[in-house]
C-alpha positions as CSV (number, residue, x, y, z in Angstrom):
1,M,-0.1,-0.2,0.0
2,V,2.8,2.5,1.1
3,A,4.9,1.5,-2.3
4,F,1.6,2.3,-4.7
5,G,0.6,5.1,-2.5
6,I,4.4,6.6,-3.4
7,L,4.2,5.8,-7.1
8,A,0.7,7.1,-7.5
9,Y,2.0,10.6,-5.9
10,Q,5.1,10.4,-8.2
11,Y,2.9,10.1,-11.1
12,Y,0.3,12.6,-10.2
13,M,3.3,15.1,-9.6
14,K,4.5,14.0,-13.3
15,Q,1.0,14.8,-14.6
16,K,0.6,11.6,-15.6
17,T,-3.0,10.8,-14.6
18,V,-3.8,7.5,-15.9
19,A,-0.7,5.9,-14.0
20,A,-1.9,8.3,-10.7
21,Y,-5.2,6.8,-10.5
22,T,-4.0,3.4,-11.1
23,F,-1.8,3.2,-8.5
24,G,-4.1,5.2,-6.3
25,V,-6.6,2.2,-6.8
26,L,-3.8,-0.2,-6.2
27,A,-2.9,1.6,-2.9
28,L,-6.6,1.0,-1.9
29,L,-7.0,-2.6,-3.0
30,F,-4.1,-3.5,-1.2
31,Q,-4.5,-1.5,2.2
32,P,-4.6,-3.7,5.3
33,M,-7.5,-1.8,7.1
34,Y,-10.5,-2.9,5.5
35,K,-10.3,-6.6,4.0
36,I,-11.6,-7.1,0.3
37,A,-13.2,-10.2,-0.1
38,L,-12.5,-11.1,-3.7
39,G,-11.8,-14.8,-3.2
40,R,-8.6,-16.9,-3.5
41,T,-8.7,-17.4,-7.0
42,I,-9.4,-14.1,-7.9
43,W,-6.6,-12.8,-5.6
44,N,-4.0,-14.7,-6.9
45,V,-5.0,-13.7,-10.7
46,V,-4.7,-10.0,-9.3
47,D,-1.3,-10.8,-7.6
48,V,0.1,-12.2,-10.7
49,V,-1.4,-9.4,-12.8
50,V,0.1,-6.8,-10.7
51,A,3.5,-8.4,-10.5
52,V,3.6,-8.5,-14.4
53,L,2.5,-4.8,-14.7
54,L,5.2,-3.7,-12.1
55,I,7.9,-5.6,-14.0
56,A,7.3,-4.3,-17.5
57,L,6.6,-0.7,-15.9
58,F,10.3,-1.3,-14.4
59,V,11.7,-2.4,-17.7
60,M,9.8,0.6,-19.5
61,E,11.0,3.0,-17.2
62,W,14.6,1.8,-17.5
63,R,14.7,1.8,-21.0
64,R,13.1,5.4,-20.9
65,S,15.8,7.0,-18.6
66,S,18.7,5.1,-20.2
67,K,17.7,7.0,-23.4
68,E,16.6,10.3,-22.0
69,Y,18.9,11.0,-19.0
70,V,22.7,11.5,-19.4
71,K,25.2,9.3,-17.3
72,Y,28.0,12.0,-16.4
73,Q,31.8,11.2,-15.9
74,P,33.8,13.3,-13.5
75,V,35.3,16.3,-15.4
76,T,39.2,16.5,-15.8
77,P,41.6,19.0,-16.9
78,E,42.0,17.0,-20.3
79,D,38.5,18.1,-21.0
80,D,39.2,21.9,-21.5
81,S,39.5,21.2,-25.1
82,G,35.8,21.0,-25.4
83,K,35.0,24.4,-24.2
84,A,33.5,27.0,-26.6
85,D,35.8,29.9,-27.7
86,D,33.5,32.5,-26.6
87,N,30.1,32.2,-25.7
88,R,29.5,35.3,-23.2
89,I,26.6,37.4,-24.0
90,E,25.9,40.7,-22.5
91,F,22.6,41.8,-21.2
92,Q,21.3,45.0,-19.2
93,L,21.2,44.5,-15.6
94,K,17.3,44.3,-15.4
95,G,17.5,41.1,-17.6
96,K,20.0,39.1,-15.2
97,L,19.4,35.9,-13.8
98,D,19.7,34.0,-10.7
99,A,23.0,32.4,-10.1
100,K,21.5,28.8,-9.9
101,E,19.2,28.9,-13.2
102,L,19.5,28.0,-16.6
103,V,16.8,29.9,-18.6
104,Y,15.8,28.5,-22.0
105,V,15.6,31.1,-24.6
106,A,15.0,31.0,-28.4
107,S,14.9,33.5,-31.3
108,E,13.4,30.8,-33.5
109,E,11.2,28.1,-32.5
110,D,12.5,24.4,-32.4
111,K,8.9,22.4,-31.9
112,T,10.6,19.1,-31.1
113,L,12.5,20.8,-28.3
114,T,9.6,22.8,-27.1
115,D,7.4,19.8,-27.1
116,L,9.7,18.2,-24.7
117,F,9.8,20.9,-22.4
118,E,6.0,21.2,-22.3
119,T,5.3,17.6,-22.2
120,R,8.2,16.0,-20.1
121,P,9.6,19.0,-18.3
122,D,10.9,16.3,-15.8
123,V,13.5,15.4,-18.2
124,L,15.3,18.7,-18.1
125,E,14.6,19.2,-14.5
126,G,16.3,16.1,-13.6
127,W,19.4,17.0,-15.8
128,G,19.6,20.4,-14.2
129,Q,19.4,18.8,-10.5
130,M,22.3,16.6,-11.6
131,I,24.4,19.7,-12.6
132,G,23.1,22.0,-9.6
133,F,20.9,24.3,-11.7
134,H,17.2,25.0,-11.7
135,I,16.0,24.7,-15.2
136,V,13.4,27.7,-16.2
137,Y,11.1,27.3,-19.5
138,L,9.2,30.4,-19.4
139,P,5.9,29.5,-20.8
140,L,5.5,26.6,-18.4
141,L,6.7,29.1,-15.2
142,M,4.1,31.6,-16.5
143,R,1.4,28.7,-16.1
144,R,2.5,27.8,-12.6
145,L,2.6,31.4,-11.4
146,R,-0.9,31.8,-12.9
147,D,-2.4,28.4,-11.3
148,K,-0.7,29.5,-8.1
149,R,-2.6,32.8,-7.7
150,V,0.5,34.7,-7.8
151,L,-0.4,36.9,-10.7
152,K,-3.5,37.9,-9.0
153,Y,-1.9,38.5,-5.8
154,R,0.2,41.3,-7.6
155,A,-2.4,42.7,-9.6
156,P,-6.0,41.7,-8.0
157,Y,-8.1,44.1,-10.3
158,L,-7.2,41.7,-13.0
159,S,-10.1,39.1,-14.5
160,D,-9.8,35.6,-14.9
161,V,-9.7,36.4,-18.7
162,E,-7.0,38.9,-18.2
163,L,-5.2,36.3,-16.3
164,K,-5.6,33.6,-18.8
165,D,-4.3,35.7,-21.4
166,A,-1.0,36.8,-19.4
167,A,1.6,34.7,-21.6
168,I,5.4,35.0,-22.4
169,G,7.5,33.5,-25.1
170,N,10.9,32.2,-25.2
171,D,12.2,35.5,-26.7
172,F,11.3,37.5,-23.7
173,L,14.9,38.0,-22.3
174,L,16.6,38.7,-25.8
175,Q,15.1,42.3,-25.6
176,Y,17.2,43.1,-23.2
177,L,20.6,42.1,-25.3
178,G,23.5,44.6,-24.7
179,N,24.2,44.0,-28.3
180,P,21.1,43.5,-30.4
181,S,22.9,41.6,-33.3
182,D,23.7,38.8,-30.8
183,K,20.2,37.9,-31.2
184,D,21.2,35.9,-34.4
185,K,23.3,33.8,-32.7
186,M,20.8,32.6,-30.2
187,K,18.4,30.1,-32.2
188,Q,17.7,28.0,-29.3
189,G,19.4,27.4,-25.8
190,L,20.2,28.0,-22.3
191,V,21.4,31.0,-20.8
192,R,23.2,31.4,-17.1
193,T,24.6,34.5,-15.5
194,E,28.2,34.5,-14.9
195,D,29.1,37.9,-13.6
196,I,27.5,41.3,-13.1
197,H,29.9,44.6,-13.9
198,R,29.6,48.1,-14.8
199,G,29.6,49.2,-18.4
200,D,31.3,51.8,-20.3
201,D,28.3,53.9,-19.8
202,G,28.3,53.5,-16.2
203,K,25.4,51.2,-16.3
204,D,25.6,47.8,-14.6
205,K,25.5,44.8,-16.8
206,A,25.1,41.2,-16.7
207,M,27.3,38.9,-18.5
208,N,25.7,35.7,-19.4
209,R,27.0,32.3,-21.1
210,F,24.7,30.9,-23.9
211,Y,24.8,27.3,-24.5
212,P,22.8,26.5,-28.0
213,L,20.4,23.5,-27.9
214,S,19.0,21.7,-31.1
215,T,17.2,18.7,-32.3
216,T,18.0,19.4,-36.1
217,S,21.9,19.6,-35.3
218,G,22.3,15.7,-35.9
219,E,23.7,15.3,-32.1
220,P,21.5,13.5,-29.9
221,L,20.0,15.8,-27.4
222,A,21.4,13.6,-24.4
223,D,25.0,14.3,-25.8
224,Q,24.4,18.0,-26.1
225,L,23.2,18.3,-22.2
226,H,26.2,16.2,-21.5
227,R,28.6,18.6,-23.1
228,I,26.9,21.7,-21.4
229,G,27.2,20.1,-18.2
230,R,30.9,19.6,-18.6
231,Q,31.3,23.1,-20.1
232,I,29.7,24.8,-17.3
233,S,32.0,22.6,-15.2
234,I,35.1,23.6,-17.0
235,E,34.0,27.5,-17.0
236,K,33.5,27.7,-13.4
237,G,36.8,25.8,-13.0
238,R,35.2,23.0,-11.2
239,H,37.2,19.5,-11.9
240,D,35.3,17.8,-9.0
241,H,32.9,14.7,-9.3
242,Y,29.4,16.6,-9.0
243,L,28.4,15.5,-12.5
244,E,28.5,11.7,-11.5
245,G,24.6,12.1,-10.7
246,P,22.0,13.0,-8.5
247,T,23.7,12.2,-5.4
248,G,26.8,14.2,-6.3
249,A,24.7,17.4,-7.4
250,E,25.0,20.6,-5.4
251,P,22.0,20.9,-3.2
252,D,19.5,23.2,-4.9
253,E,17.7,26.2,-3.1
254,E,13.8,25.7,-3.0
255,S,12.8,25.2,-6.4
256,T,10.2,27.9,-7.8
257,D,7.1,25.8,-7.8
258,E,7.7,24.9,-4.1
259,L,8.0,28.6,-3.3
260,M,4.6,29.0,-4.8
261,D,2.8,26.2,-3.2
262,E,1.8,28.9,-0.1
263,V,1.6,32.2,-1.7
264,K,0.6,34.1,1.3
265,A,3.4,32.8,3.6
266,K,6.1,32.7,1.1
267,I,5.5,35.7,-1.6
268,A,8.5,37.6,0.1
269,K,10.7,34.7,-0.6
270,L,9.5,34.5,-4.3
271,R,10.3,38.2,-5.1
272,Q,14.1,37.4,-4.2
273,R,13.9,34.6,-6.8
274,G,15.5,35.6,-9.8
275,I,13.9,35.2,-13.1
276,A,10.4,34.4,-10.9
277,E,11.0,37.9,-9.4
278,Y,11.9,39.8,-12.9
279,L,8.9,38.1,-14.8
280,L,6.4,39.5,-12.2
281,E,7.8,42.7,-12.3
282,Q,8.0,43.1,-16.1
283,L,5.0,41.1,-16.8
284,I,2.5,42.7,-15.0
285,H,3.2,46.8,-14.2
286,P,0.6,47.2,-11.1
287,D,-0.6,50.5,-10.9
288,N,-2.3,51.9,-7.8
289,R,-5.7,51.0,-9.1
290,L,-7.8,51.5,-5.8
291,S,-10.7,49.2,-5.2
292,R,-13.8,50.8,-3.4
293,M,-14.3,49.3,-0.1
294,V,-17.9,48.3,0.9
295,I,-18.9,47.8,4.5
296,T,-21.9,45.6,4.2
297,K,-25.0,45.7,6.3
298,D,-23.8,42.6,7.9
299,W,-20.3,44.0,8.4
300,R,-18.3,42.2,5.9
301,I,-15.5,44.1,4.1
302,V,-15.8,43.8,0.5
303,L,-13.7,45.1,-2.4
304,P,-15.6,44.9,-5.5
305,D,-12.9,46.0,-7.7
306,Y,-10.9,43.4,-6.7
307,N,-13.1,40.4,-8.0
308,D,-15.3,41.0,-5.2
309,M,-12.5,40.0,-2.7
310,E,-13.5,39.9,1.0
311,I,-11.1,40.7,3.7
312,K,-11.8,38.6,6.9
313,M,-10.8,39.8,10.3
314,E,-11.7,38.5,14.0
315,P,-14.2,40.7,15.4
316,L,-12.1,42.9,17.6
317,A,-9.7,43.8,14.9
318,K,-12.4,44.4,12.5
319,A,-14.2,46.8,15.2
320,V,-10.6,48.6,15.7
321,Y,-10.5,48.8,11.7
322,L,-14.1,50.4,11.5
323,L,-13.2,52.9,14.1
324,F,-10.2,54.1,12.3
325,L,-12.2,54.0,8.9
326,R,-14.6,56.3,10.4
327,H,-11.9,59.1,11.4
328,P,-10.1,59.8,8.1
329,E,-8.1,62.4,10.2
330,G,-6.5,59.6,12.3
331,I,-6.1,58.9,15.7
332,M,-3.0,59.0,18.0
333,F,-2.8,55.8,19.9
334,K,-2.4,58.1,23.1
335,H,-5.7,59.4,22.7
336,L,-7.5,55.9,22.2
337,P,-9.0,56.1,25.7
338,G,-11.3,58.7,24.6
339,Y,-12.6,56.5,21.8
340,R,-13.4,53.6,24.1
341,E,-17.0,54.0,24.2
342,E,-17.0,54.5,20.1
343,L,-15.3,51.1,19.8
344,T,-17.6,49.5,22.2
345,Q,-20.5,50.4,20.3
346,I,-18.8,49.0,17.1
347,Y,-17.6,45.9,18.8
348,A,-21.2,45.2,20.2
349,Q,-22.7,45.2,16.4
350,L,-20.1,42.7,15.6
351,R,-21.2,40.4,18.4
352,P,-24.9,39.4,18.3
353,A,-24.5,37.1,21.5
354,G,-23.9,40.5,23.6
355,M,-20.7,41.9,25.5
356,T,-19.5,39.5,28.1
357,D,-17.1,40.9,30.8
358,R,-14.2,39.2,28.5
359,A,-15.1,41.6,25.4
360,V,-15.4,44.6,27.6
361,Q,-11.8,43.8,29.2
362,S,-10.5,43.4,25.5
363,I,-11.7,46.8,24.6
364,E,-10.5,48.2,27.6
365,D,-7.0,46.6,26.8
366,V,-6.9,47.7,23.3
367,T,-7.6,51.1,23.9
368,N,-4.9,51.5,26.7
369,P,-1.9,53.0,25.0
370,L,0.4,51.6,27.7
371,L,-0.4,47.8,26.3
372,N,0.9,46.5,23.3
373,S,-3.0,45.1,22.2
374,I,-3.6,48.1,19.9
375,N,-0.3,47.1,18.0
376,E,-1.1,43.6,17.6
377,K,-4.4,44.3,16.1
378,C,-2.9,46.8,13.6
379,A,-0.5,44.0,12.9
380,R,-3.6,41.6,12.3
381,I,-5.3,44.1,10.1
382,K,-2.1,44.5,8.0
383,G,-1.7,40.9,7.6
384,A,-5.4,40.5,6.4
385,F,-4.8,42.8,3.3
386,V,-1.4,41.6,2.7
387,G,-2.4,38.3,2.8
388,E,-4.8,38.8,-0.2
389,F,-2.7,41.1,-2.3
390,D,0.4,43.0,-2.5
391,D,1.7,45.6,-0.4
392,H,2.2,48.2,-3.2
393,M,-1.6,48.6,-3.1
394,A,-2.4,47.1,0.4
395,K,-0.6,49.8,2.1
396,Y,-3.7,52.3,1.2
397,Y,-6.1,49.9,3.1
398,Y,-4.7,49.2,6.5
399,I,-3.7,51.3,9.6
400,S,-0.2,53.1,9.4
401,G,1.6,56.4,10.3
402,K,5.0,57.4,11.6
403,R,5.9,57.2,15.5
404,G,4.4,59.7,17.3
405,E,1.8,60.8,15.0
406,A,-2.0,59.9,14.3
407,K,-2.5,56.5,12.7
408,A,-4.7,56.6,9.9
409,I,-6.1,54.6,6.8
410,A,-4.8,56.2,3.4
411,L,-7.7,55.2,1.2
412,P,-9.9,58.0,0.1
413,R,-13.1,58.2,1.6
414,D,-14.9,58.8,-1.5
415,L,-14.0,55.0,-2.3
416,V,-15.5,53.7,1.0
417,V,-19.6,52.9,0.9
418,W,-21.3,51.8,3.9
419,E,-24.5,49.9,3.5
């Protein structure tokens, strides 16, 4: 059951739906918790059939891997003869990549190669892990960004149709070439950043290395990847055994896909990832397109222009927020005791069950400037907004202000609707 469960998960991650469901069913069939009475004869047949299928699957996977994955040997100084004369390409700094990324770029389409990236990304990702790099295929990365709601987090005003139309091609980075004529050299291949330097014009430049790939050159793709891996090792001056296989690879940082699993918790890390960060900045140019805020009759906070997004808070934090929303001039924390009665009236409307002694004490604590309760509530309010969309717009909605000055909500009050 455990083995079948692991296989089901692995095939699911590789987007092989039929195999994933098959092994999921087998995991349920062989689970030990509930006896499935098929009879000894049928069970014997099932055991034999499953065994034969497993053997066949093992043989097929072994043949496939022997064709598609490259078996690397340690690089030695004698291999220096295979190094290209000069594969350095200068980019403007804003087009630089992360040091551990190899990005596929192309000025012309190689359909066989792009089909491989689209249907079998695990092949190149596995090779990248062997040499210690994260392989980035831009169209696939865009789909992952969109599927994980990262684009909507950055620009919450985008509709589902607009998100669906957000696309990027493999020629995206070529617009930032220091010498535009270099585009002719870059038919299809992989790019990595080697160093950053200051150009003659005083601007920072990124010196990238380009490694051509082609399925029409007559050289098997596996041999091309092997050669590129060896060349990278030579260029970096590393004659060690890191190309021996997956166990010898350098430990990679969290993959882009992993960083996207929890958008709200990991958005800061996502912004620090080379190409992913750069794509977010270049593909969507966020403007300060502020949404109206509707306070409904049942005290929900809704942003209708951000696809009817609802901002949820616990009752006391929401009461504090509504208090500050009522006072566009702002409130100094040291003056909060003077707003205790008003806050109590708001809080009472959010508590249909009535005010308890504990609720009254909470009001006293949050309006006591000597305690940290008000800072905690403001932090929770900020988190409620930043957890839904980017801070460049969220900052207009939560409570903020300089130390010693009145704290306020910057959102223009003509955008606030009280039902």
